[in-house]
C-alpha positions in Angstrom: 42.8 73.9 93.5 45.3 75.7 91.2 42.8 78.3 91.7 42.8 78.4 95.0 46.2 78.1 95.6 47.1 81.3 93.3 44.3 83.1 95.6 46.7 82.0 98.7 49.2 83.3 97.6 48.4 87.0 96.7 47.2 86.8 100.1 50.4 86.1 101.4 52.2 88.0 99.4 49.9 90.9 100.2 50.8 91.0 103.5 54.0 90.4 103.4 54.9 93.0 101.1 53.9 95.7 102.6 57.2 97.3 103.0 58.5 96.3 99.8 61.9 98.8 98.8 63.6 99.5 96.2 67.0 101.6 96.2 66.1 102.5 100.1 62.7 103.9 98.7 59.4 102.4 99.7 57.5 101.3 96.5 54.4 102.8 97.9 56.4 106.1 97.5 56.7 105.9 93.5 54.5 107.1 91.0 53.8 105.7 87.5 54.7 107.4 84.8 53.0 106.2 81.4 52.0 108.0 78.3 48.4 109.4 78.4 47.4 107.3 75.7 47.9 104.6 73.4 49.1 100.7 74.0 51.9 101.7 76.7 49.2 103.6 79.1 47.1 100.6 79.2 50.0 98.3 80.0 51.2 101.0 82.8 47.1 101.2 84.3 47.5 96.8 84.3 50.8 97.0 86.2 48.8 99.7 88.8 46.0 97.2 88.8 47.9 93.8 89.1 50.6 95.4 92.0 47.5 96.5 93.7 46.0 92.6 93.8 49.0 91.2 94.6 50.7 94.1 97.1 47.6 96.3 97.9 50.2 99.2 97.1 48.0 101.8 94.9 50.3 103.9 93.1 48.8 107.0 91.3 49.6 107.6 87.5 50.8 110.6 85.7 51.6 111.4 82.4 54.8 112.2 81.0 54.2 115.9 80.7 53.8 115.9 84.6 56.6 117.9 86.8 58.9 114.7 88.0 58.4 113.2 90.9 61.5 112.1 93.1 61.0 108.4 92.3 58.9 107.2 89.6 58.1 104.2 87.5 58.7 105.1 83.6 56.9 103.3 81.2 58.4 104.0 77.7 58.9 107.6 78.0 62.3 108.8 76.3 61.5 112.8 77.2 62.0 111.8 80.4 65.9 110.9 79.4 67.3 112.8 76.6 70.3 109.8 76.6 67.5 107.5 76.4 68.7 104.4 74.0 66.8 103.4 70.7 65.3 100.1 71.5 64.2 97.6 68.5 61.1 96.0 68.7 61.4 92.6 71.0 64.5 94.8 72.8 63.6 95.0 76.4 65.1 96.7 79.9 64.4 97.1 83.4 66.8 99.5 84.5 67.7 102.4 87.3 68.7 105.6 86.1 68.0 109.3 88.4 66.1 107.8 91.1 63.9 106.2 89.0 62.7 102.5 87.5 62.5 102.4 84.0 60.5 99.7 82.0 61.8 100.2 78.3 61.0 98.3 75.3 60.7 98.7 71.6 57.0 97.7 71.1 54.0 97.2 73.4 54.7 93.7 74.1 58.2 93.8 74.6 57.1 96.2 77.5 54.7 94.0 78.5 56.6 91.2 79.1 59.3 93.2 81.1 56.0 94.3 83.4 55.2 90.3 83.4 58.7 89.4 84.4 58.7 91.8 87.6 55.0 91.2 88.6 55.5 87.3 88.4 59.3 86.8 88.9 61.0 89.5 90.8 58.4 91.0 93.1 57.6 87.5 95.1 61.6 88.0 96.1 60.7 91.2 97.5 59.1 89.9 100.2 62.2 88.7 102.0 64.4 91.5 101.5 64.9 95.0 99.6 66.1 95.7 95.9 69.2 97.3 95.3 70.1 98.6 92.4 73.2 100.6 90.7 73.0 103.8 88.6 72.1 102.2 84.6 72.2 99.2 85.5 69.9 96.8 83.7 68.2 94.1 86.1 66.5 92.9 83.0 67.1 92.7 79.6 66.4 91.0 76.5 67.0 91.3 72.6 65.4 89.7 69.3 66.3 86.4 68.2 68.2 86.0 64.9 64.5 84.7 62.5 67.1 81.5 61.2 67.6 80.9 64.9 64.5 79.9 65.8 63.3 78.6 62.6 66.1 76.6 63.2 64.9 75.7 66.7 61.2 77.0 67.9 62.1 77.0 71.5 64.3 79.6 71.1 61.9 82.3 70.1 61.5 84.4 73.8 57.6 84.5 73.5 55.7 87.6 74.6 53.9 86.0 77.1 56.9 83.8 78.6 56.0 85.1 82.0 52.5 84.2 82.0 52.0 80.6 82.0 54.2 77.7 81.6 52.3 74.7 80.0 52.5 71.2 81.1 55.2 68.9 80.0 53.0 66.5 78.3 51.1 69.5 76.1 54.7 69.5 74.1 54.7 66.1 73.4 53.7 65.2 69.7 52.2 61.8 70.9 49.9 63.5 73.2 48.4 65.6 70.1 47.7 63.0 68.1 46.2 61.3 70.9 44.0 64.2 70.6 42.8 63.2 67.3 41.5 60.1 68.4 39.6 61.1 71.7 41.8 59.1 73.9 42.2 61.6 76.8 39.1 63.8 77.6 40.8 66.1 79.6 43.1 67.3 76.5 40.9 68.1 73.9 42.1 68.8 70.6 42.8 72.6 70.1 43.9 74.9 67.4 44.7 78.6 67.1 43.0 80.4 64.3 45.7 81.7 62.1 48.2 81.1 64.8 48.6 83.1 67.9 47.2 86.9 66.5 47.0 87.5 69.8 50.7 88.4 70.4 52.3 88.0 66.6 50.9 89.0 63.0 48.0 86.5 62.4 50.0 84.2 59.9 53.0 84.8 61.0 56.2 82.3 61.2 56.3 83.5 64.9 52.3 83.4 65.8 52.9 79.6 64.8 55.5 79.3 66.7 54.0 80.7 69.7 51.3 78.7 69.7 53.5 75.4 69.8 55.4 77.1 72.9 52.2 77.4 74.9 51.1 73.6 74.1 48.6 74.3 71.5 47.7 71.1 69.1 47.7 72.9 65.4 47.3 76.0 64.1 45.0 77.2 60.7 46.8 78.9 58.8 45.9 80.7 55.5 47.8 79.7 52.1 48.4 81.8 48.9 51.1 81.5 46.0 53.4 84.6 44.9 53.8 85.1 41.3 56.9 82.6 41.4 54.8 80.0 42.7 55.8 79.9 46.5 53.6 79.1 49.0 53.2 81.7 51.7 51.1 82.8 54.6 48.8 85.5 53.4 44.8 85.4 54.8 43.4 88.5 51.6 43.9 88.2 48.2 45.9 91.8 48.8 48.7 93.1 50.9 47.1 96.7 52.4 45.9 95.1 55.5 48.3 93.1 56.9 52.0 95.0 55.5 53.1 98.1 55.1 52.0 97.8 51.4 51.0 100.9 50.8 54.0 102.9 52.2 56.1 100.8 49.8 54.1 100.1 46.7 56.1 101.5 43.0 59.4 102.4 45.4 62.7 100.0 44.6 61.4 98.4 41.6 58.3 96.8 44.2 55.2 96.1 41.9 52.1 98.9 42.5 49.5 95.8 42.5 48.6 95.2 46.2 47.7 91.6 44.8 49.6 88.7 46.4 49.8 86.9 43.3 52.1 89.6 41.6 54.6 89.7 43.8 57.8 87.6 43.7 59.0 86.0 47.2 61.7 87.9 47.0 59.8 91.1 46.7 57.4 90.1 49.6 60.2 89.8 51.7 60.9 93.5 51.7 57.5 94.4 53.2 56.5 93.9 57.2 53.6 92.5 58.8 51.1 95.3 61.0 50.9 93.7 64.8 47.9 91.0 65.1 44.6 91.5 62.9 46.4 94.0 60.6 44.8 97.2 59.8 46.6 101.2 59.4 46.5 101.6 63.3 47.8 98.9 63.5 52.2 99.1 65.0 54.3 97.5 62.2 56.7 94.5 63.4 60.2 93.4 61.9 58.5 89.9 61.2 58.1 88.6 57.5 55.5 87.1 55.5 56.7 83.1 55.9 56.4 80.7 53.3 54.5 77.4 53.8 58.1 75.6 53.7 59.2 77.5 56.8 56.1 76.3 58.6 56.0 72.5 57.8 59.7 72.8 58.8 58.8 73.9 62.1 55.8 72.0 62.5 57.1 69.0 61.8 56.4 66.7 64.9 55.2 69.4 66.7 52.1 71.1 65.4 48.8 69.8 63.1 48.3 72.7 60.4 44.4 73.3 58.7 45.4 74.7 55.6 42.9 77.4 54.3 42.3 79.2 51.4 42.0 76.2 49.8 40.6 77.5 46.0 44.4 79.0 45.1 45.8 75.3 45.8 45.6 71.3 45.4 47.1 68.9 48.2 48.6 66.4 45.3 47.9 66.5 41.5 45.8 63.3 41.3 43.6 62.5 37.7 40.1 63.1 38.4 40.0 65.0 42.0 43.1 67.3 41.9 44.2 67.8 38.6 44.0 70.4 36.5 44.3 73.2 38.4 46.8 75.3 38.8 50.5 74.3 39.4 50.0 74.7 43.4 50.3 72.1 44.7 51.0 70.9 48.4 53.1 67.6 48.2 56.0 68.9 47.2 56.1 70.7 49.4 55.6 68.0 51.8 58.3 65.7 50.5 61.0 69.2 50.7 60.2 69.6 54.1 60.0 65.4 55.1 56.6 66.8 56.9 53.9 64.8 55.7 51.7 64.3 58.8 51.3 68.1 60.2 48.8 68.9 57.6 45.8 67.6 58.1 43.6 66.9 55.3 40.6 69.3 55.8 39.7 71.8 53.1 39.9 70.7 49.3 38.6 71.8 45.9 37.8 69.2 43.4 39.7 69.7 39.7 39.8 73.4 39.1 36.5 74.2 40.0 37.1 77.3 42.5 33.9 76.2 44.5 33.3 72.8 44.6 34.5 70.6 47.2 36.1 67.3 47.6 33.7 65.0 50.0 35.3 62.2 52.0 35.6 59.7 49.2 38.2 62.2 47.6 39.8 63.2 50.3 40.2 59.2 51.5 42.3 58.8 47.9 44.3 62.0 48.8 45.4 59.8 52.1 46.3 57.0 50.4 48.4 58.9 47.2 50.3 60.3 50.3 50.4 57.1 51.9 52.0 55.1 49.0 54.5 58.1 47.8 56.0 58.7 51.2 55.1 55.9 53.3 53.5 58.1 56.5 50.1 58.3 56.8 48.2 61.7 57.1 45.5 62.4 59.1 41.9 63.9 58.7 39.8 66.9 60.1 37.2 67.1 57.2 35.0 70.2 56.9 31.6 68.7 57.1 28.7 70.9 57.5 25.2 70.0 59.9 22.7 72.7 58.9 23.2 73.0 54.8 24.5 69.7 52.9 24.5 68.0 56.1 27.9 66.1 55.5 28.9 66.1 58.4 27.5 62.5 59.7 28.1 60.6 56.1 31.9 62.2 55.8 32.2 60.7 59.7 31.1 57.1 58.5 33.1 57.1 55.2 36.5 58.3 57.2 35.5 55.6 60.1 35.3 52.8 58.0 38.1 53.4 55.7 40.7 55.7 57.0 44.2 54.9 57.5 44.3 56.5 60.4 41.5 59.0 62.5 38.0 60.0 61.7 37.7 63.6 62.3 35.3 66.3 61.0 35.0 70.3 61.3 31.7 71.0 61.5 30.8 74.2 59.8 27.9 75.4 61.1 28.1 74.5 64.9 27.6 77.0 67.6 27.2 80.1 65.0 25.0 81.9 67.9 22.2 80.7 68.2 20.5 78.4 65.3 17.4 76.4 66.5 18.1 73.1 66.1 21.7 72.8 65.1 22.8 72.3 68.8 20.7 69.5 69.5 21.6 68.1 66.2 25.4 68.5 67.1 24.7 66.5 70.5 23.5 63.5 68.9 25.6 63.4 66.0 28.6 63.5 69.1 26.7 60.6 70.5 25.8 58.2 67.5 30.0 58.9 67.1 32.0 58.2 69.9 35.1 57.8 68.3 35.2 60.8 65.8 36.5 63.8 66.8 34.5 66.6 65.9 35.7 70.3 66.2 33.5 73.3 65.9 34.8 76.7 65.0 34.9 79.8 67.7 36.7 82.5 66.4 36.3 86.1 64.8 34.5 87.8 67.7 32.1 84.7 68.4 29.8 84.4 70.9 31.2 80.9 72.0 34.7 82.0 72.2 34.8 82.1 76.1 35.1 80.1 78.5 31.3 79.5 78.9 31.0 79.0 75.3 33.9 76.4 75.5 32.5 74.1 78.1 28.7 74.7 76.8 30.5 73.3 73.3 32.5 70.6 75.1 29.2 69.4 77.5 27.4 69.3 73.5 29.9 66.4 73.0 32.7 68.2 70.7 36.9 67.6 71.5 37.7 70.3 68.8 38.3 74.0 69.1 39.2 76.1 66.8 40.3 79.5 68.5 41.2 83.4 68.2 42.4 83.2 72.4 44.8 80.4 72.1 46.2 81.1 75.8 42.8 81.8 77.3 41.4 78.1 76.0 44.6 76.5 77.6 43.9 78.4 80.4 40.5 77.3 80.5 41.4 73.7 80.0 43.8 73.1 82.6 42.1 75.1 84.6 38.2 75.2 84.8 36.9 72.5 81.8 34.6 70.1 83.9 33.9 66.8 82.6 32.1 63.7 83.7 35.1 61.5 81.7 37.3 59.4 82.9 
């Protein structure tokens, strides 16, 4: 129904907007000016395609070195205006100058935000009356918010996708997310953003975690390592090369030459900045810094569940015979400091000082009991089990459903990793045999099932938890397209 209404709206807009006028100039008489290649060029192309879809107006796109047209829509081309202001990464402005409409910003994401605002918020208003803009007037602008502000109140981060999606109010509630763990609403499965929202922010960033929260995700998966001075931070790799500007700063101003996270103090790490998305040498730099786990737990309290990975580097608690004799890298003191004992799902864990041996359901239950006895609060489970190797998923599920102080939840490793004979049928049987247990499947890292067809297939098998690299796409699918026969 929602998709049908959207199509009807587009049809109405297309008929009503044949003569959109900006400063007495019909929109159809403008020319789009953009860089010849790169991310901003793609943004300009997307703008042209979406404008045509909404209004049937097809605007030509020319490169920045083309002769100036009388009226242009300019995308991030400073050469068109020698006096153009410099923009910080998250700064945005849409303004009129010298007969042209400018979309300016400090990054592809900020310019993209301006485009989304214009097409989704401003354009529908132009069906009723022409747009008049004074010279140098900014009809839309936004500036970066100080990190301390959105650390204290995550709703204050102006997320990059904010004009494309608005979650239902219930999706933001902590109780709704708890209900997903217990499978209380078949139309609201558990949804986890792998390394946060890495499509709009750097992976494992505070901003990516907050973005996932603002979308309405149930939780995030993040990777935890410890610094030289014993501070838990978010970082997937053992080294800093892929995700930061380490190669530019190593050895300068007293910074270490080593790329290993464990050779850097938190103070030193805070002099580095994160690269966009999944990083790599071609990824643009951002102003964002590596966050601490304490910051993430502060933001997540009664907002998000968190799955902690890279578990060889840490232990939940110090329990004799289970998670003792490890490095002094424990999660529980951070829970105590933040007062957040329930966001961290008991998912992965190493046994004792072993770098390889996972703890089992019985030992995980002792971790839950320890946290409850020390804090008076009961953490939840999403314990990793296997369906195609050790086949521990069923055994662990049986143990948790019998003895857990809260829920029984299992991450099934090996489910839906491409086409593996017998795995899908085994998964269906497991979910059918234990309808009170939440089972989650991984769908990440260019996974063949991390798409609408795959999500439906996984849901039809009985899985009610998803981990994805495409959190906004998954949420849209669940709200608009998920097919379920359950009430």
